[in-house]
C-alpha positions in Angstrom: 102.5 115.9 55.8 104.6 117.7 58.4 102.1 120.5 58.6 99.3 118.1 59.4 101.3 116.4 62.1 102.2 119.8 63.6 98.5 120.8 63.5 97.4 117.6 65.3 100.0 118.1 68.0 99.1 121.7 68.5 95.3 121.0 68.7 96.0 118.1 71.2 97.9 120.5 73.5 95.3 123.3 73.2 92.3 121.0 74.0 94.1 119.4 76.9 94.9 122.8 78.4 91.2 123.8 78.2 90.0 120.5 79.6 88.2 119.4 76.4 88.0 115.7 75.4 88.5 115.1 71.7 88.0 112.0 69.6 89.2 111.7 66.0 87.0 109.8 63.6 88.4 108.5 60.3 86.0 108.2 57.4 86.6 104.4 57.1 85.8 103.9 60.8 82.2 105.1 60.2 81.3 101.8 58.5 80.6 99.7 61.5 79.7 102.1 64.4 76.8 104.1 65.7 78.1 107.4 64.2 77.3 106.2 60.7 73.7 105.3 61.7 73.2 108.7 63.3 74.5 110.6 60.3 73.3 108.6 57.3 70.1 107.0 58.6 68.8 109.4 61.2 70.0 112.8 60.1 70.9 112.9 56.4 68.0 111.0 55.0 65.5 113.3 56.6 67.5 116.5 56.0 67.8 115.7 52.3 64.1 115.0 52.0 63.2 118.3 53.8 65.7 120.3 51.9 67.5 121.5 55.0 70.7 119.8 53.8 71.6 120.6 50.2 74.6 119.0 48.4 76.6 121.8 46.9 77.9 122.6 44.4 75.4 120.9 42.1 76.7 118.6 39.4 77.7 119.9 36.0 77.4 117.4 33.2 80.2 118.2 30.7 79.2 115.7 28.1 78.5 112.0 27.3 81.0 109.2 26.8 84.4 108.1 28.0 86.2 110.9 26.0 84.7 113.4 28.5 86.2 111.8 31.6 89.3 113.9 31.6 87.2 117.1 31.3 85.0 115.9 34.1 87.9 115.5 36.6 88.3 118.9 38.2 87.9 120.7 41.5 84.2 121.2 40.8 81.8 118.4 41.0 81.6 117.6 37.3 79.9 114.5 35.8 80.1 112.7 32.4 77.2 110.5 31.7 77.9 107.1 30.1 
């Protein structure tokens, strides 16, 4: 936590010294503003259809059923079908 605070303070001073304006956006703030429309409706829909944006890594199905949930929880995108 302390490292994250220090990084934010450091970046704030660096960008101010260079005359750059910065605006932080939290993921939850995307729900009701124009940024979410630009990303999810205008850009991402078309990019996925064209194949210019590819979700990665691809899913790995480890098995079927609730007993596979623990195995599915890892750093890799792993899915257990129900």
